[in-house]
BATORDO-875195 format. One record per residue: residue in three letters; x negated, y, z of N, C-alpha, C in turn. Coordinates in pm, whole numbers, padded with zeros to 5 digits, always signed. Example, Ala and Ser with C-alpha at 12.3 -4.5 7.8 and 13.67 -1.06 7.14 Angstrom:
ALA-01319-00569+00780-01230-00450+00780-01320-00330+00780;SER-01285-00225+00708-01367-00106+00714-01290+00003+00787;
This chain:
MET-00085-00118+00000+00000+00000+00000-00089+00124+00000;THR-00063+00217-00086-00136+00343-00091-00048+00452-00034;TYR-00101+00526+00061-00025+00631+00127-00079+00766+00083;GLN+00001+00842+00013-00039+00974-00032+00074+01071-00005;HIS+00061+01145+00102+00165+01240+00139+00099+01362+00199;PRO+00128+01481+00149+00054+01601+00191+00076+01645+00336;ASP+00188+01606+00400+00210+01656+00535+00162+01560+00644;PHE+00100+01450+00606+00038+01355+00698+00136+01296+00799;THR+00262+01280+00762+00357+01211+00847+00361+01065+00803;LEU+00392+00978+00895+00397+00836+00862+00533+00801+00803;PRO+00534+00723+00697+00662+00683+00637+00736+00588+00730;ALA+00866+00580+00713+00953+00498+00798+00911+00351+00795;GLU+00871+00300+00679+00831+00159+00669+00709+00129+00756;LEU+00618+00224+00766+00500+00205+00850+00537+00212+00998;LEU+00627+00301+01033+00673+00311+01172+00747+00183+01213;GLU+00822+00125+01120+00889-00003+01149+00787-00113+01171;GLN+00682-00113+01090+00575-00212+01103+00508-00200+01240;ILE+00486-00077+01286+00426-00054+01418+00520-00106+01527;ALA+00648-00079+01513+00745-00124+01612+00751-00276+01620;GLU+00740-00343+01505+00746-00489+01502+00616-00554+01548;GLN+00502-00501+01502+00374-00567+01525+00296-00511+01644;GLY+00330-00393+01690+00258-00333+01801+00113-00305+01766;PHE+00022-00350+01851-00121-00324+01831-00179-00397+01710;ASP-00110-00499+01660-00158-00569+01541-00154-00480+01417;ALA-00077-00372+01423-00067-00280+01309-00180-00176+01310;LEU-00259-00169+01416-00364-00067+01426-00467-00070+01313;PRO-00518-00187+01271-00616-00183+01161-00561-00115+01035;GLU-00436-00142+01002-00375-00080+00883-00361+00071+00902;LEU-00321+00114+01020-00309+00257+01048-00444+00327+01039;ILE-00546+00266+01095-00681+00324+01090-00726+00335+00945;ARG-00701+00230+00866-00740+00233+00724-00672+00347+00651;ILE-00543+00367+00675-00468+00473+00607-00521+00610+00646;VAL-00542+00633+00775-00588+00765+00823-00728+00797+00771;ILE-00819+00700+00780-00957+00723+00736-00962+00743+00584;ASN-00887+00662+00508-00886+00679+00362-00836+00817+00323;GLU-00732+00864+00389-00677+00997+00357-00776+01106+00395;ALA-00844+01090+00508-00944+01189+00549-01059+01195+00448;MET-01100+01079+00396-01208+01077+00296-01163+01141+00165;ARG-01038+01118+00126-00987+01182+00003-00987+01334+00018;MET-00943+01382+00134-00941+01527+00158-01083+01584+00161;GLU-01177+01511+00218-01315+01557+00222-01373+01566+00081;ARG-01343+01467-00005-01391+01474-00144-01327+01592-00216;GLN-01199+01615-00192-01130+01727-00256-01196+01859-00215;ASN-01229+01874-00087-01298+01995-00041-01437+02006-00101;HIS-01505+01893-00115-01639+01892-00175-01635+01936-00321;LEU-01533+01890-00394-01521+01925-00536-01465+02064-00558;GLY-01389+02114-00462-01334+02248-00474-01202+02258-00547;VAL-01148+02145-00590-01019+02143-00660-00942+02017-00621;ALA-00810+02021-00640-00727+01904-00618-00742+01808-00737;PRO-00704+01684-00720-00712+01590-00833-00634+01641-00954;TYR-00691+01623-01070-00632+01659-01199-00617+01809-01221;GLN-00677+01891-01138-00674+02035-01158-00801+02078-01232;ARG-00786+02182-01310-00900+02241-01379-00924+02380-01321;SER-01050+02410-01298-01084+02538-01240-01231+02567-01264;PRO-01267+02693-01283-01409+02726-01299-01488+02704-01170;GLU-01418+02693-01056-01486+02672-00928-01517+02524-00902;ARG-01478+02436-00993-01499+02292-00975-01649+02264-00960;ARG-01683+02181-00860-01824+02149-00833-01856+02003-00860;GLY-01782+01941-00948-01808+01801-00981-01679+01732-01021;HIS-01688+01600-01039-01572+01521-01081-01564+01395-00999;GLY-01442+01360-00960-01420+01234-00889-01444+01117-00982;ASN-01486+01005-00925-01517+00888-01006-01466+00761-00939;GLY-01339+00761-00900-01278+00642-00844-01315+00617-00699;PHE-01302+00490-00659-01325+00450-00521-01408+00324-00517;LYS-01480+00306-00407-01561+00187-00387-01521+00127-00252;ASP-01493-00003-00251-01455-00069-00127-01575-00081-00033;HIS-01548-00060+00094-01652-00070+00197-01588-00133+00320;THR-01641-00245+00365-01587-00314+00481-01666-00278+00605;GLU-01595-00240+00708-01654-00197+00835-01608-00295+00943;ARG-01701-00343+01024-01665-00433+01134-01628-00351+01257;THR-01512-00379+01313-01465-00309+01432-01417-00412+01534;ARG-01383-00365+01652-01326-00455+01753-01190-00506+01711;LEU-01127-00439+01618-00996-00481+01569-01008-00577+01452;GLY-01129-00607+01412-01153-00694+01297-01218-00613+01186;GLU-01231-00675+01071-01291-00607+00957-01184-00524+00887;ILE-01220-00399+00858-01129-00308+00788-01200-00265+00660;THR-01131-00276+00547-01188-00237+00418-01134-00100+00379;PHE-01225-00005+00365-01189+00132+00328-01218+00154+00180;ALA-01147+00249+00120-01170+00289-00019-01248+00420-00015;ILE-01379+00412-00036-01464+00531-00029-01458+00605-00162;PRO-01418+00733-00160-01412+00810-00285-01553+00835-00340;GLN-01566+00824-00469-01694+00844-00537-01691+00975-00617;VAL-01808+01033-00639-01824+01154-00719-01927+01124-00827;ARG-01901+01169-00950-01991+01138-01062-02134+01186-01041;ALA-02149+01308-00997-02284+01365-00986-02358+01312-00864;GLY-02291+01239-00777-02356+01186-00658-02371+01293-00552;GLY-02443+01261-00448-02466+01357-00342-02350+01369-00245;PHE-02248+01286-00261-02134+01292-00170-02119+01158-00100;PHE-02111+01164+00032-02074+01047+00113-01992+01100+00229;PRO-01875+01044+00253-01787+01097+00358-01854+01097+00495;GLN-01829+01202+00570-01885+01212+00705-01818+01115+00799;VAL-01699+01068+00765-01627+00973+00849-01710+00847+00870;LEU-01776+00802+00765-01863+00685+00773-02006+00730+00751;GLU-02090+00707+00850-02230+00745+00834-02293+00652+00731;LYS-02369+00709+00638-02428+00630+00531-02522+00524+00587;GLY-02497+00401+00545-02582+00291+00586-02551+00233+00723;LEU-02457+00290+00795-02425+00242+00930-02305+00151+00924;ARG-02320+00029+00968-02211-00068+00964-02169-00102+01107;SER-02122-00003+01177-02075-00027+01313-01952+00056+01340;GLU-01895+00034+01452-01773+00103+01489-01800+00243+01544;ARG-01924+00273+01577-01957+00403+01637-01913+00519+01550;ALA-01944+00514+01421-01906+00622+01330-01754+00632+01318;LEU-01688+00519+01314-01543+00519+01302-01478+00578+01427;THR-01526+00541+01543-01472+00593+01669-01493+00744+01679;LEU-01611+00791+01644-01639+00933+01647-01551+01010+01549;ALA-01531+00953+01431-01447+01020+01331-01302+01032+01380;LEU-01250+00926+01438-01113+00932+01489-01102+01034+01601;ALA-01202+01041+01687-01201+01139+01797-01204+01281+01742;GLU-01289+01307+01640-01298+01440+01581-01168+01479+01513;MET-01103+01385+01445-00978+01415+01378-00869+01447+01481;TYR-00875+01381+01597-00774+01405+01701-00790+01545+01759;VAL-00914+01587+01781-00941+01719+01837-00909+01823+01733;
C-alpha cells in the first residue's frame, strides 16, 4: 500500500488495522511515516514538487531503492528516494548504518 496524502492524516483503513492488530501494526506505520518523510526531504532537496518544472529545480528524482533496516519490531523495508545527480541520502537513515539508532532518532525528531 502506498500512502500519499498532503495533510499527513492516517486513512480509515489504517486506523482499522491498528485497532485490530494493536502493536503488530507498528512496523507498517513506521514504514509509512519514514517513507513519507524521505519523500518530503527529497522534494525539499530538489526544490520542486514531483512533476513540476521550475528554474529553481536542483536536480531530478530517479525512483526509489529498497533498503531493509533491522529493528526490535523486525525487519522493515523502506523505499529510499533516489536523485539522478547523486549527493542525496535521507537524514532519516544514516548512510551505511544498519541499526535502529538512526530510526529511533528520526522518529524522535519528527515528534518534536
